[in-house]
ZALODREN-893005 format. One record per residue (C-alpha): x, y, z; residue in one letter. Coordinates in pm, 1 decimal. Last residue first. Example, Ala and Ser with C-alpha at 12.3 -4.5 7.8 and 13.67 -1.06 7.14 Angstrom:
// residues 2
+----------+----------+----------+------+
!       c1 !       c2 !       c3 ! resn !
+----------+----------+----------+------+
!   1367.0 !   -106.0 !    714.0 !    S !
!   1230.0 !   -450.0 !    780.0 !    A !
+----------+----------+----------+------+
***
This chain:
// residues 217
+----------+----------+----------+------+
!       c1 !       c2 !       c3 ! resn !
+----------+----------+----------+------+
!  -1713.4 !   -159.0 !  -2049.4 !    E !
!  -1475.2 !    -31.5 !  -1761.1 !    A !
!  -1158.9 !   -246.4 !  -1738.6 !    C !
!   -893.2 !     41.7 !  -1781.4 !    I !
!  -1105.3 !    276.4 !  -1558.6 !    A !
!  -1183.8 !     12.1 !  -1313.5 !    K !
!   -814.5 !    -96.4 !  -1270.7 !    C !
!   -698.2 !    273.8 !  -1237.6 !    L !
!   -942.4 !    318.7 !   -964.4 !    E !
!   -794.1 !     15.8 !   -811.5 !    E !
!   -436.8 !    130.3 !   -881.5 !    T !
!   -531.6 !    459.6 !   -689.8 !    S !
!   -517.6 !    822.9 !   -767.2 !    D !
!   -647.8 !    840.7 !  -1116.0 !    V !
!   -638.6 !   1136.6 !  -1336.7 !    I !
!   -830.6 !   1139.4 !  -1692.6 !    K !
!   -821.5 !   1381.4 !  -1958.3 !    S !
!   -520.9 !   1535.4 !  -1853.2 !    A !
!   -443.1 !   1822.8 !  -2074.6 !    G !
!    -85.6 !   1947.6 !  -1927.5 !    A !
!   -250.4 !   2168.8 !  -1689.6 !    G !
!   -432.8 !   1874.9 !  -1516.9 !    A !
!   -128.3 !   1694.2 !  -1508.7 !    L !
!     96.7 !   1976.2 !  -1337.6 !    I !
!   -187.1 !   2041.0 !  -1103.3 !    E !
!   -210.8 !   1654.5 !  -1045.4 !    K !
!    152.5 !   1653.5 !   -922.7 !    S !
!    419.3 !   1493.2 !  -1138.5 !    R !
!    700.1 !   1232.9 !  -1058.6 !    F !
!    436.4 !    936.3 !   -963.5 !    G !
!    130.0 !    898.9 !   -728.9 !    W !
!   -104.6 !   1102.7 !   -914.3 !    S !
!   -145.1 !    844.9 !  -1240.0 !    V !
!   -277.1 !    980.3 !  -1575.1 !    S !
!   -475.0 !    771.1 !  -1822.4 !    I !
!   -444.8 !    822.9 !  -2191.8 !    C !
!   -640.6 !    698.8 !  -2474.4 !    D !
!   -449.3 !    651.5 !  -2822.5 !    V !
!   -391.2 !    852.5 !  -3130.8 !    G !
!     -6.7 !    819.1 !  -3110.8 !    A !
!     40.2 !   1209.3 !  -3066.6 !    N !
!   -217.2 !   1224.1 !  -2801.3 !    K !
!    -97.8 !    934.5 !  -2575.4 !    A !
!    264.8 !   1072.7 !  -2622.5 !    T !
!    163.1 !   1386.4 !  -2511.7 !    E !
!    -39.2 !   1252.2 !  -2206.3 !    I !
!    294.8 !   1087.6 !  -2159.2 !    D !
!    528.1 !   1350.2 !  -2178.1 !    V !
!    289.5 !   1579.3 !  -1907.9 !    E !
!    394.4 !   1288.8 !  -1675.4 !    S !
!    244.0 !    996.5 !  -1449.1 !    D !
!    189.9 !    731.0 !  -1738.6 !    G !
!   -119.4 !    509.7 !  -1880.1 !    I !
!   -160.0 !    438.5 !  -2262.8 !    Y !
!   -473.7 !    278.0 !  -2352.1 !    V !
!   -505.1 !     57.4 !  -2666.4 !    A !
!   -864.4 !    -69.8 !  -2828.6 !    Y !
!   -879.5 !    230.9 !  -3056.6 !    K !
!   -532.7 !    219.3 !  -3148.7 !    K !
!   -589.1 !   -122.5 !  -3327.0 !    E !
!   -386.8 !   -444.4 !  -3190.0 !    I !
!   -155.6 !   -613.4 !  -3379.9 !    K !
!    101.4 !   -706.3 !  -3084.2 !    L !
!    376.8 !   -617.6 !  -3260.8 !    T !
!    226.8 !   -311.0 !  -3460.9 !    N !
!     67.0 !   -161.2 !  -3126.5 !    L !
!    428.9 !   -199.3 !  -2970.6 !    V !
!    574.0 !    -38.9 !  -3258.1 !    E !
!    334.6 !    229.8 !  -3281.1 !    N !
!    385.8 !    302.6 !  -2906.5 !    V !
!    754.6 !    313.7 !  -2972.4 !    S !
!    737.6 !    581.7 !  -3256.9 !    D !
!    468.0 !    801.5 !  -3119.9 !    P !
!    701.4 !   1089.7 !  -3048.8 !    A !
!    635.3 !   1197.3 !  -2691.5 !    P !
!    840.5 !   1003.1 !  -2623.4 !    K !
!   1165.1 !    897.3 !  -2771.7 !    R !
!   1238.4 !    881.2 !  -3134.3 !    R !
!   1424.1 !    547.7 !  -3257.0 !    V !
!   1763.5 !    587.9 !  -3418.6 !    N !
!   1941.9 !    450.7 !  -3107.8 !    E !
!   1724.0 !    327.9 !  -2834.4 !    R !
!   1505.6 !    439.6 !  -2544.6 !    E !
!   1312.5 !    150.3 !  -2385.9 !    G !
!   1038.4 !    -94.1 !  -2518.7 !    V !
!    872.8 !   -381.9 !  -2338.9 !    A !
!    634.7 !   -614.5 !  -2482.7 !    V !
!    387.8 !   -898.5 !  -2370.3 !    A !
!    431.9 !   -764.4 !  -2028.6 !    F !
!    423.6 !  -1000.0 !  -1739.9 !    V !
!    682.2 !  -1277.6 !  -1784.2 !    D !
!    932.7 !  -1162.2 !  -1476.1 !    P !
!    767.6 !   -809.3 !  -1364.5 !    F !
!   1019.8 !   -683.9 !  -1106.6 !    F !
!   1345.6 !   -815.9 !  -1194.8 !    Q !
!   1301.3 !   -899.2 !  -1555.5 !    R !
!   1109.8 !   -557.6 !  -1640.0 !    C !
!   1397.3 !   -402.8 !  -1434.6 !    L !
!   1662.5 !   -581.3 !  -1630.6 !    E !
!   1487.4 !   -514.9 !  -2015.2 !    Q !
!   1396.6 !   -126.7 !  -1897.3 !    V !
!   1750.2 !    -80.5 !  -1788.4 !    A !
!   1902.9 !   -210.8 !  -2116.5 !    F !
!   1612.5 !    -32.0 !  -2286.4 !    D !
!   1732.6 !    340.4 !  -2158.2 !    G !
!   1459.4 !    498.6 !  -1974.5 !    K !
!   1226.9 !    709.5 !  -2237.9 !    N !
!    958.7 !    411.1 !  -2160.0 !    S !
!    700.2 !    217.2 !  -2329.3 !    V !
!    568.9 !    -95.2 !  -2134.6 !    V !
!    316.1 !   -347.8 !  -2224.4 !    A !
!     -8.6 !   -543.5 !  -2096.6 !    T !
!   -263.5 !   -737.5 !  -2249.4 !    K !
!   -623.8 !   -767.6 !  -2143.2 !    I !
!   -771.8 !  -1080.2 !  -2062.8 !    G !
!   -944.9 !  -1005.5 !  -1748.5 !    S !
!   -691.5 !  -1241.2 !  -1579.0 !    N !
!   -421.7 !  -1022.3 !  -1729.9 !    R !
!   -568.6 !   -721.3 !  -1579.5 !    L !
!   -623.2 !   -859.8 !  -1251.6 !    N !
!   -264.3 !   -955.7 !  -1254.1 !    R !
!   -129.4 !   -651.5 !  -1357.5 !    L !
!   -335.4 !   -458.1 !  -1094.2 !    L !
!   -238.3 !   -690.5 !   -826.1 !    E !
!    129.6 !   -641.1 !   -917.6 !    N !
!     86.9 !   -217.3 !   -894.5 !    I !
!    -63.7 !   -235.9 !   -568.5 !    G !
!    188.7 !    -54.3 !   -391.8 !    N !
!    430.6 !    123.9 !   -616.4 !    Y !
!    680.0 !   -130.7 !   -779.8 !    A !
!   1052.1 !   -133.4 !   -630.9 !    G !
!   1380.2 !     60.3 !   -666.0 !    T !
!   1609.1 !     99.5 !   -411.6 !    N !
!   1922.5 !    -99.8 !   -523.9 !    D !
!   1750.4 !   -215.0 !   -862.2 !    K !
!   1934.3 !     35.2 !  -1112.0 !    C !
!   2258.6 !      2.5 !   -961.4 !    H !
!   2498.2 !   -146.4 !  -1201.4 !    E !
!   2315.5 !     -9.3 !  -1538.6 !    A !
!   2286.0 !    321.5 !  -1356.1 !    Y !
!   2650.6 !    307.4 !  -1308.6 !    H !
!   2722.7 !    278.4 !  -1644.7 !    N !
!   2462.8 !    472.4 !  -1810.4 !    K !
!   2597.7 !    750.1 !  -1556.4 !    F !
!   2935.4 !    742.1 !  -1701.1 !    E !
!   2822.9 !    743.7 !  -2030.6 !    E !
!   2628.2 !   1062.4 !  -1974.3 !    L !
!   2931.3 !   1226.4 !  -1823.8 !    I !
!   3088.1 !   1152.6 !  -2123.1 !    R !
!   2839.7 !   1298.6 !  -2358.0 !    Q !
!   2768.1 !   1582.3 !  -2133.5 !    I !
!   3170.1 !   1674.9 !  -2132.3 !    T !
!   3143.5 !   1684.5 !  -2506.0 !    D !
!   2867.5 !   1895.4 !  -2535.5 !    A !
!   3015.6 !   2185.8 !  -2302.6 !    D !
!   2829.5 !   2291.0 !  -1961.7 !    T !
!   2713.5 !   2594.6 !  -1985.6 !    G !
!   2438.2 !   2569.9 !  -1737.0 !    K !
!   2576.1 !   2318.8 !  -1446.3 !    P !
!   2482.2 !   1960.0 !  -1499.5 !    V !
!   2155.1 !   1805.3 !  -1388.1 !    A !
!   1940.9 !   1935.1 !  -1692.7 !    R !
!   2158.4 !   1797.2 !  -1929.3 !    E !
!   2208.5 !   1448.7 !  -1762.3 !    I !
!   1839.3 !   1412.6 !  -1719.3 !    L !
!   1780.4 !   1527.8 !  -2076.9 !    K !
!   2046.2 !   1242.1 !  -2219.3 !    Q !
!   1858.3 !    978.4 !  -2008.8 !    M !
!   1524.4 !   1024.0 !  -2134.5 !    G !
!   1273.9 !   1309.5 !  -2121.8 !    N !
!   1051.3 !   1208.7 !  -1809.6 !    G !
!   1330.7 !   1313.4 !  -1531.1 !    V !
!   1429.9 !   1651.5 !  -1453.4 !    F !
!   1167.3 !   1765.3 !  -1228.5 !    S !
!   1211.2 !   1440.1 !   -978.4 !    K !
!   1624.8 !   1533.5 !  -1031.9 !    I !
!   1535.5 !   1882.3 !   -862.7 !    E !
!   1307.2 !   1742.4 !   -577.6 !    S !
!   1572.7 !   1475.7 !   -509.6 !    I !
!   1829.0 !   1763.0 !   -472.1 !    T !
!   2106.2 !   1792.7 !   -696.0 !    R !
!   2470.5 !   1769.4 !   -652.9 !    Q !
!   2715.5 !   2034.5 !   -753.7 !    P !
!   2982.6 !   1940.1 !   -989.7 !    M !
!   3352.0 !   1810.8 !   -953.6 !    S !
!   3325.6 !   1543.5 !  -1232.7 !    N !
!   3316.9 !   1238.9 !   -965.7 !    A !
!   3041.3 !   1445.6 !   -768.9 !    Q !
!   2822.8 !   1488.6 !  -1047.0 !    L !
!   2854.3 !   1121.3 !  -1176.7 !    V !
!   2768.7 !   1012.1 !   -843.7 !    Y !
!   2464.2 !   1238.4 !   -800.3 !    N !
!   2298.7 !   1120.2 !  -1132.7 !    T !
!   2355.7 !    781.4 !  -1020.8 !    S !
!   2206.6 !    817.9 !   -670.0 !    G !
!   1926.8 !   1040.4 !   -799.5 !    A !
!   1839.5 !    793.0 !  -1096.1 !    L !
!   1857.2 !    506.1 !   -790.8 !    D !
!   1631.0 !    700.5 !   -550.4 !    K !
!   1370.5 !    802.0 !   -797.2 !    L !
!   1279.0 !    449.8 !   -979.1 !    T !
!    940.3 !    411.0 !   -814.9 !    D !
!    823.2 !    155.6 !  -1043.7 !    L !
!    458.1 !    125.0 !  -1202.9 !    I !
!    378.4 !    505.1 !  -1299.4 !    T !
!    701.5 !    650.8 !  -1212.5 !    G !
!    898.6 !    540.5 !  -1403.4 !    D !
!    776.4 !    269.6 !  -1629.6 !    L !
!    527.5 !    417.6 !  -1869.9 !    D !
!    260.0 !    145.2 !  -1913.6 !    F !
!     27.7 !     25.4 !  -2209.2 !    I !
!   -285.4 !   -153.5 !  -2170.4 !    A !
!   -385.6 !   -332.8 !  -2438.0 !    L !
!   -730.1 !   -474.5 !  -2495.1 !    K !
!   -950.1 !   -224.7 !  -2382.5 !    Y !
!  -1336.0 !   -123.8 !  -2418.4 !    K !
!  -1437.3 !   -479.2 !  -2258.2 !    M !
+----------+----------+----------+------+
***
């Protein structure tokens, strides 16, 4: 078997978190008398962490201090509401079970705040992932390879035996920077056209297809 470790992005890859991200974003925008955003807009804003999400969501010209204050408000609201409308994509739990039964370790690397990554993994995937890593202070977020390298070092697995699975151009770049293979999924927050344009080497349309790609000899 080629891979010993499958590292997953979280939002848009194994969990559909869009409604809750949009809910918390629009809550803080409304609370600050700012125009709310559509689901499609917020879908295009996610992928680079909470800071970038808020920077993109607030009106242009919003000062840095205001952005930071709204970001903290967002974190507080999202911590309370990150599970309201979130759930695993169809077939994900079976996929993860099949990988574990095949002897392949699984992990999560996300630009979502680490507090939410840990909570969501506990809620939806208890005792599934060997390591789960979210955005933290003093650690460069994706597409920097730091978090992927942390997982590899923690699990003592060589890069050639690891594959990164994600739904965005950020994930493609992250895998490239970390020196690991990448598989892109088409059911997440980016279209196949965007993924192909970002240089995706392999795009899958179903969890069955993804399982075959990870477990291939």
